[in-house]
N, CA, C and O of each residue as an XYZ file, in Angstrom:
524
protein
N       0.216    -55.750    -54.306
C      -1.036    -55.065    -54.299
C      -1.832    -55.322    -55.637
O      -1.326    -55.578    -56.729
N      -2.822    -55.236    -55.420
C      -3.931    -55.579    -56.440
C      -4.858    -54.411    -56.767
O      -5.860    -54.136    -56.107
N      -4.370    -53.649    -58.007
C      -4.855    -52.695    -58.435
C      -6.128    -53.022    -59.305
O      -6.827    -52.022    -59.467
N      -6.570    -54.070    -59.857
C      -8.195    -54.373    -60.416
C      -9.050    -53.953    -60.009
O      -9.335    -53.765    -58.826
N      -9.629    -53.725    -60.955
C     -11.156    -53.229    -60.802
C     -11.860    -53.911    -60.256
O     -12.000    -54.985    -60.841
N     -12.611    -53.778    -59.036
C     -13.644    -54.583    -58.596
C     -15.054    -53.818    -58.603
O     -15.172    -52.592    -58.621
N     -16.054    -54.703    -58.585
C     -17.636    -54.000    -58.582
C     -18.322    -54.257    -57.311
O     -17.974    -55.252    -56.675
N     -19.105    -53.615    -56.922
C     -19.832    -54.245    -55.916
C     -21.194    -53.368    -56.122
O     -21.193    -52.230    -56.592
N     -22.604    -54.230    -55.606
C     -23.619    -53.725    -55.862
C     -24.234    -53.877    -54.876
O     -24.066    -54.823    -54.107
N     -25.244    -52.757    -54.697
C     -25.977    -52.485    -53.295
C     -27.478    -52.769    -53.754
O     -27.792    -52.644    -54.938
N     -28.285    -53.109    -52.893
C     -29.692    -52.860    -53.381
C     -30.265    -51.770    -52.208
O     -29.637    -51.526    -51.177
N     -31.566    -51.165    -52.555
C     -32.004    -50.365    -51.922
C     -32.917    -50.922    -50.626
O     -33.382    -52.043    -50.834
N     -33.188    -50.446    -49.578
C     -33.470    -50.710    -48.424
C     -35.211    -50.379    -48.878
O     -35.622    -49.380    -49.466
N     -35.894    -51.383    -48.464
C     -37.479    -51.108    -48.987
C     -38.564    -50.815    -47.545
O     -39.356    -51.691    -47.198
N     -38.481    -49.756    -46.955
C     -39.245    -49.380    -45.729
C     -40.334    -49.039    -45.947
O     -40.686    -48.115    -45.213
N     -41.257    -49.456    -46.828
C     -42.371    -48.699    -47.096
C     -43.390    -49.752    -46.129
O     -44.605    -49.628    -46.284
N     -43.045    -50.439    -45.467
C     -43.560    -51.365    -44.059
C     -43.673    -50.183    -43.376
O     -44.634    -50.378    -42.632
N     -43.256    -49.049    -43.179
C     -43.316    -48.048    -42.043
C     -44.582    -47.269    -41.849
O     -44.738    -46.711    -42.935
N     -45.229    -47.044    -41.336
C     -46.187    -46.340    -41.131
C     -45.881    -44.776    -40.885
O     -46.614    -43.822    -41.148
N     -44.796    -44.777    -40.398
C     -44.572    -43.237    -40.158
C     -43.058    -43.259    -39.532
O     -42.497    -44.346    -39.398
N     -42.463    -42.149    -39.184
C     -41.211    -42.045    -38.529
C     -41.333    -42.054    -37.356
O     -40.252    -42.156    -36.778
N     -42.395    -41.977    -36.567
C     -42.173    -42.365    -35.132
C     -41.842    -43.683    -35.063
O     -42.212    -44.680    -35.683
N     -40.689    -43.385    -33.750
C     -39.626    -44.594    -33.304
C     -38.670    -44.661    -34.144
O     -37.705    -45.303    -33.731
N     -38.567    -44.181    -35.303
C     -37.199    -44.558    -36.366
C     -35.937    -44.091    -35.435
O     -34.808    -44.572    -35.533
N     -36.375    -42.949    -34.407
C     -34.831    -41.989    -34.262
C     -34.404    -42.608    -32.889
O     -33.743    -41.990    -32.054
N     -34.911    -44.067    -32.724
C     -34.549    -44.500    -31.186
C     -34.417    -45.998    -31.427
O     -34.949    -46.749    -30.609
N     -33.664    -46.583    -32.622
C     -33.665    -48.352    -32.536
C     -32.752    -48.562    -31.615
O     -32.050    -47.681    -31.119
N     -32.715    -49.989    -31.290
C     -31.777    -50.481    -30.416
C     -30.657    -51.355    -31.216
O     -31.160    -51.839    -32.230
N     -29.415    -51.664    -31.067
C     -28.409    -52.466    -31.731
C     -28.872    -53.791    -30.731
O     -29.123    -53.927    -29.533
N     -28.827    -54.854    -32.171
C     -29.309    -56.111    -31.939
C     -28.337    -56.760    -32.718
O     -27.840    -56.281    -33.737
N     -27.916    -58.490    -31.945
C     -27.006    -59.379    -32.800
C     -27.953    -60.166    -33.290
O     -28.787    -60.609    -32.500
N     -28.026    -60.496    -34.636
C     -29.402    -61.425    -35.120
C     -27.898    -62.667    -35.479
O     -26.705    -62.562    -35.761
N     -29.005    -63.895    -35.220
C     -28.160    -65.010    -35.288
C     -28.626    -65.535    -36.956
O     -29.826    -65.677    -37.190
N     -27.836    -65.739    -37.800
C     -28.181    -65.598    -38.966
C     -28.686    -66.895    -39.337
O     -29.392    -66.936    -40.345
N     -28.388    -68.271    -38.524
C     -28.381    -69.549    -38.881
C     -30.190    -69.891    -38.408
O     -30.814    -70.952    -38.415
N     -30.557    -68.676    -38.083
C     -32.043    -68.648    -37.777
C     -33.187    -68.533    -38.443
O     -34.342    -68.891    -38.213
N     -32.599    -67.906    -39.410
C     -33.204    -67.162    -40.776
C     -33.054    -68.152    -42.388
O     -32.027    -68.668    -42.827
N     -34.138    -68.164    -42.866
C     -34.465    -68.749    -43.791
C     -33.936    -68.338    -45.106
O     -34.730    -67.556    -45.630
N     -32.751    -68.595    -45.947
C     -31.962    -67.981    -47.056
C     -33.371    -67.392    -48.011
O     -33.420    -66.167    -48.125
N     -34.385    -68.124    -48.620
C     -35.408    -67.971    -49.400
C     -36.193    -67.100    -49.187
O     -36.666    -66.286    -49.980
N     -36.382    -67.234    -48.038
C     -37.703    -66.256    -47.128
C     -37.336    -64.902    -46.551
O     -38.002    -63.886    -46.750
N     -36.026    -64.970    -45.689
C     -35.557    -63.572    -45.276
C     -34.704    -63.068    -46.059
O     -34.787    -61.869    -46.326
N     -33.645    -63.898    -46.631
C     -32.724    -63.374    -47.189
C     -32.241    -63.983    -48.825
O     -31.154    -64.446    -49.169
N     -33.349    -63.801    -49.534
C     -32.815    -64.218    -50.663
C     -32.077    -63.608    -51.667
O     -31.767    -64.257    -52.666
N     -31.752    -62.435    -51.533
C     -30.656    -61.502    -52.266
C     -29.169    -61.223    -51.508
O     -28.320    -60.397    -51.842
N     -29.131    -62.126    -50.442
C     -28.205    -62.182    -49.310
C     -27.806    -60.758    -48.518
O     -26.699    -60.272    -48.287
N     -29.325    -60.226    -48.156
C     -29.822    -59.275    -47.235
C     -30.917    -60.000    -46.534
O     -31.589    -60.934    -46.971
N     -30.997    -59.294    -45.137
C     -31.797    -59.919    -44.431
C     -32.838    -58.631    -44.653
O     -32.395    -57.507    -44.419
N     -34.105    -58.775    -45.066
C     -35.200    -57.591    -45.284
C     -35.157    -56.995    -44.456
O     -34.989    -57.673    -43.442
N     -35.237    -55.705    -44.231
C     -35.924    -54.685    -42.874
C     -37.320    -55.332    -42.909
O     -37.644    -56.277    -43.627
N     -38.019    -54.747    -42.115
C     -39.378    -54.971    -41.546
C     -39.683    -56.719    -41.148
O     -40.817    -57.173    -41.302
N     -38.686    -57.480    -40.700
C     -38.677    -58.358    -40.227
C     -39.274    -58.709    -39.246
O     -38.245    -59.154    -38.739
N     -40.185    -58.964    -38.335
C     -40.610    -59.296    -36.789
C     -39.599    -60.446    -36.478
O     -39.372    -61.485    -37.098
N     -38.949    -59.838    -35.083
C     -37.905    -60.483    -34.612
C     -38.285    -60.753    -32.914
O     -38.976    -60.176    -32.074
N     -37.296    -62.130    -32.955
C     -37.618    -63.012    -31.571
C     -36.308    -62.751    -30.889
O     -35.422    -62.342    -31.639
N     -35.906    -62.948    -29.244
C     -34.952    -63.139    -28.671
C     -34.592    -64.689    -28.472
O     -35.436    -65.457    -28.009
N     -33.293    -65.130    -28.842
C     -33.230    -66.246    -28.592
C     -32.413    -66.329    -26.938
O     -31.364    -65.746    -26.664
N     -33.249    -67.242    -25.950
C     -32.890    -67.023    -24.544
C     -31.856    -67.689    -24.204
O     -31.172    -67.532    -23.192
N     -31.665    -68.785    -25.428
C     -30.152    -69.381    -24.713
C     -29.129    -68.509    -24.958
O     -28.361    -68.384    -24.004
N     -28.866    -67.846    -25.960
C     -27.658    -66.997    -26.639
C     -28.018    -65.701    -26.290
O     -27.050    -64.986    -26.031
N     -29.540    -64.973    -26.169
C     -29.243    -63.401    -26.144
C     -29.348    -62.883    -27.624
O     -29.425    -61.662    -27.760
N     -29.360    -63.766    -28.885
C     -29.040    -63.230    -29.654
C     -30.748    -63.182    -30.436
O     -31.733    -63.760    -29.976
N     -30.723    -62.460    -31.510
C     -32.218    -62.215    -32.508
C     -32.120    -63.496    -33.237
O     -31.122    -64.198    -33.399
N     -33.577    -63.713    -33.731
C     -34.047    -64.523    -34.742
C     -35.352    -63.860    -35.261
O     -36.102    -63.139    -34.604
N     -35.485    -64.230    -36.540
C     -37.478    -64.077    -36.998
C     -38.050    -64.454    -35.967
O     -37.499    -65.059    -35.047
N     -39.308    -64.107    -36.025
C     -40.194    -64.167    -34.982
C     -40.493    -65.380    -35.362
O     -40.323    -65.652    -36.550
N     -41.076    -66.537    -34.331
C     -41.871    -67.679    -34.877
C     -42.636    -68.266    -33.740
O     -41.982    -68.884    -32.900
N     -43.963    -68.160    -33.586
C     -45.103    -68.236    -32.847
C     -44.660    -69.781    -32.732
O     -44.612    -70.087    -31.541
N     -44.280    -70.982    -33.679
C     -44.108    -72.274    -32.753
C     -42.631    -72.851    -32.599
O     -42.301    -74.035    -32.540
N     -41.675    -71.506    -32.540
C     -40.352    -72.033    -31.739
C     -40.779    -71.831    -30.322
O     -41.680    -71.192    -29.778
N     -39.787    -72.623    -29.910
C     -39.600    -73.074    -28.412
C     -38.173    -72.110    -27.743
O     -37.976    -72.103    -26.528
N     -37.577    -71.605    -28.374
C     -36.370    -71.008    -28.167
C     -36.454    -69.849    -27.433
O     -35.543    -69.592    -26.646
N     -37.490    -69.025    -27.568
C     -37.414    -67.623    -26.827
C     -38.355    -66.680    -28.253
O     -39.135    -65.758    -28.014
N     -38.074    -67.127    -29.493
C     -38.490    -66.496    -30.543
C     -39.694    -66.483    -30.911
O     -40.218    -65.774    -31.771
N     -40.227    -67.418    -30.138
C     -41.889    -67.286    -30.204
C     -42.517    -66.181    -29.425
O     -43.740    -66.056    -29.489
N     -41.666    -65.201    -28.549
C     -42.520    -63.977    -28.349
C     -41.625    -62.806    -29.276
O     -40.419    -62.580    -29.173
N     -42.557    -62.177    -30.161
C     -42.200    -60.968    -30.760
C     -41.670    -59.658    -29.964
O     -42.631    -59.203    -29.343
N     -40.922    -59.156    -29.823
C     -39.685    -58.232    -29.675
C     -39.930    -56.774    -30.054
O     -40.236    -55.788    -29.383
N     -39.616    -57.030    -31.784
C     -39.695    -55.775    -32.521
C     -39.745    -55.959    -33.730
O     -40.602    -56.744    -34.136
N     -38.762    -55.236    -34.789
C     -38.857    -55.593    -35.946
C     -37.935    -54.969    -36.580
O     -37.869    -53.786    -36.246
N     -36.870    -55.425    -37.707
C     -35.801    -55.425    -38.139
C     -35.655    -53.979    -38.734
O     -36.401    -53.816    -39.700
N     -34.741    -52.675    -38.348
C     -35.117    -51.673    -39.204
C     -34.338    -51.374    -40.128
O     -34.628    -50.384    -40.800
N     -33.201    -52.081    -40.422
C     -32.489    -52.040    -41.458
C     -32.082    -53.189    -42.373
O     -31.835    -54.287    -41.875
N     -32.017    -53.032    -43.406
C     -31.750    -54.605    -44.339
C     -29.970    -55.037    -43.659
O     -29.046    -54.258    -43.426
N     -30.015    -56.317    -43.523
C     -28.161    -56.618    -43.015
C     -28.145    -57.623    -44.209
O     -28.994    -58.299    -44.789
N     -26.791    -57.417    -44.318
C     -25.709    -58.035    -45.445
C     -25.476    -59.292    -44.371
O     -24.944    -59.223    -43.263
N     -26.021    -60.425    -45.017
C     -25.441    -61.647    -44.429
C     -24.360    -62.573    -45.327
O     -23.879    -63.641    -44.948
N     -24.085    -61.875    -46.666
C     -22.978    -62.871    -47.328
C     -21.897    -61.813    -48.113
O     -21.383    -61.919    -49.226
N     -21.755    -60.702    -47.032
C     -20.358    -59.690    -47.378
C     -18.996    -60.415    -47.631
O     -18.235    -61.067    -46.915
N     -19.002    -59.976    -49.149
C     -17.979    -60.808    -49.957
C     -17.883    -62.233    -50.219
O     -16.800    -62.816    -50.267
N     -18.904    -62.746    -50.372
C     -19.203    -64.139    -50.761
C     -18.556    -64.935    -49.618
O     -18.002    -66.009    -49.855
N     -18.620    -64.415    -48.366
C     -18.583    -65.640    -47.144
C     -20.130    -64.994    -46.112
O     -20.546    -63.904    -45.720
N     -20.452    -66.096    -46.053
C     -22.227    -66.012    -45.221
C     -21.774    -66.171    -43.865
O     -21.197    -67.151    -43.393
N     -22.240    -64.633    -43.039
C     -21.965    -64.905    -41.726
C     -22.893    -65.461    -40.977
O     -23.941    -65.745    -41.557
N     -22.786    -65.773    -39.505
C     -23.275    -66.348    -38.761
C     -24.001    -65.699    -37.712
O     -24.829    -66.258    -36.992
N     -23.558    -64.152    -37.638
C     -23.748    -63.438    -36.467
C     -23.814    -61.677    -37.065
O     -22.737    -61.142    -37.329
N     -24.595    -61.199    -37.170
C     -24.628    -59.962    -38.019
C     -25.150    -58.710    -37.076
O     -26.170    -58.981    -36.441
N     -24.677    -57.536    -36.905
C     -25.381    -56.691    -35.932
C     -26.150    -55.685    -36.600
O     -25.625    -54.789    -37.261
N     -27.604    -55.839    -36.413
C     -28.165    -54.597    -37.106
C     -29.053    -54.082    -35.885
O     -28.852    -54.387    -34.709
N     -30.227    -53.121    -36.432
C     -31.229    -52.014    -35.518
C     -32.543    -52.929    -35.655
O     -33.010    -53.580    -36.590
N     -32.987    -52.679    -34.181
C     -34.537    -53.216    -34.172
C     -35.459    -52.037    -33.875
O     -34.990    -51.258    -33.045
N     -36.429    -51.787    -34.265
C     -37.333    -50.703    -33.401
C     -38.447    -51.438    -32.656
O     -38.952    -52.431    -33.181
N     -38.860    -51.000    -31.449
C     -39.380    -51.158    -30.685
C     -40.803    -50.433    -30.567
O     -41.924    -50.938    -30.504
N     -40.526    -49.493    -30.559
C     -42.041    -48.981    -30.635
C     -42.012    -48.062    -32.205
O     -41.119    -47.275    -32.518
N     -43.185    -48.395    -33.019
C     -43.549    -47.868    -34.230
C     -44.676    -48.025    -34.819
O     -45.409    -48.845    -34.267
N     -45.218    -47.362    -36.064
C     -46.018    -47.831    -36.968
C     -45.683    -48.745    -37.860
O     -44.660    -48.681    -38.543
N     -46.546    -49.675    -37.911
C     -46.905    -50.451    -39.031
C     -47.293    -50.603    -39.905
O     -48.493    -50.679    -39.641
N     -47.131    -50.806    -41.558
C     -48.156    -50.940    -42.306
C     -48.253    -52.366    -42.873
O     -47.721    -52.799    -43.895
N     -49.007    -52.975    -42.037
C     -48.878    -54.524    -41.946
C     -48.650    -55.509    -43.412
O     -47.830    -56.399    -43.638
N     -50.064    -54.760    -44.519
C     -50.097    -55.415    -45.634
C     -48.390    -55.148    -46.470
O     -48.073    -55.881    -47.406
N     -47.667    -54.298    -46.089
C     -46.377    -53.985    -46.717
C     -45.282    -54.975    -45.907
O     -44.133    -54.840    -46.329
N     -45.407    -55.725    -45.065
C     -44.104    -56.336    -44.266
C     -43.375    -57.227    -45.036
O     -44.131    -57.855    -45.776
N     -42.310    -57.508    -45.150
C     -41.819    -58.836    -46.088
C     -42.252    -60.281    -45.680
O     -42.379    -61.262    -46.414
N     -42.463    -60.168    -44.214
C     -43.441    -61.435    -43.918
C     -44.319    -61.215    -42.940
O     -44.268    -60.212    -42.228
N     -45.367    -62.314    -42.803
C     -46.600    -61.688    -41.828
C     -46.222    -62.333    -40.221
O     -45.622    -63.311    -39.775
N     -46.966    -61.149    -39.679
C     -47.333    -61.687    -38.184
C     -48.375    -61.975    -37.769
O     -49.289    -61.344    -38.301
N     -48.837    -63.087    -36.586
C     -50.003    -63.556    -36.558
C     -50.390    -62.746    -35.376
O     -49.597    -61.907    -34.949
N     -51.461    -62.913    -34.854
C     -52.132    -62.481    -33.837
C     -51.357    -62.403    -32.463
O     -51.400    -61.370    -31.795
N     -50.432    -63.853    -31.932
C     -49.998    -63.576    -31.303
C     -48.627    -63.123    -30.932
O     -48.077    -62.944    -29.845
N     -48.273    -63.000    -32.087
C     -46.925    -61.808    -31.948
C     -47.719    -60.442    -32.233
O     -47.016    -59.550    -31.758
N     -48.399    -60.116    -32.567
C     -49.148    -59.009    -32.467
C     -49.401    -58.456    -30.973
O     -48.952    -57.365    -30.622
N     -50.268    -59.417    -29.985
C     -50.169    -59.332    -28.669
C     -49.192    -59.414    -27.697
O     -49.276    -58.967    -26.553
N     -47.999    -60.166    -28.335
C     -46.791    -60.023    -27.579
C     -46.383    -58.468    -27.690
O     -46.237    -57.866    -26.626
N     -46.177    -57.737    -28.966
C     -45.841    -56.215    -28.773
C     -46.604    -55.205    -28.194
O     -46.292    -54.021    -28.069
N     -47.754    -55.833    -27.808
C     -48.994    -54.902    -26.835
C     -49.041    -53.474    -27.981
O     -49.051    -53.521    -29.211
N     -49.065    -52.199    -27.046
C     -49.497    -51.272    -27.524
C     -48.163    -49.976    -28.233
O     -48.402    -48.870    -28.719
N     -46.652    -50.734    -28.017
C     -45.509    -50.463    -28.279
C     -45.768    -49.954    -29.703
O     -45.434    -48.804    -29.988
N     -46.379    -50.799    -30.663
C     -46.568    -51.661    -32.000
C     -47.912    -51.173    -32.271
O     -48.914    -51.559    -31.669
N     -47.887    -50.155    -33.370
C     -49.461    -49.658    -34.131
C     -49.658    -50.075    -35.243
O     -49.150    -49.403    -36.140
N     -50.420    -51.268    -35.635
C     -50.606    -51.753    -36.893
C     -51.728    -50.773    -37.726
O     -52.859    -50.629    -37.262
N     -51.361    -50.188    -38.854
C     -52.307    -48.914    -39.729
C     -52.299    -50.044    -41.122
O     -52.853    -49.729    -42.176
């Protein structure tokens, strides 16, 4: 039995990229393929940031960061990661984590943690309004 004192730190999820609460009552569950994300860009502190545009990997059904230059399905933007996800839980890097995705929402584009291009905005259509 280990009774030693252990500490765990948490970060506050930044959601100032949301333009309103519209759509936040109905996020969908998705499984993220952590190998598709870049550590320094998407999870510099061990957490994949909320607000990352997502695409679905055709071969696996898992989700990764939207990338218009990809050819695995992620070249089509399908939504935005709603909550930050820990990918380095207890110093063990996960390859898959479950998260939630917004399909219909208002987005403050200037506040997104990474940019989304015109093609990605077109993919999202009228489901996502950029303000």
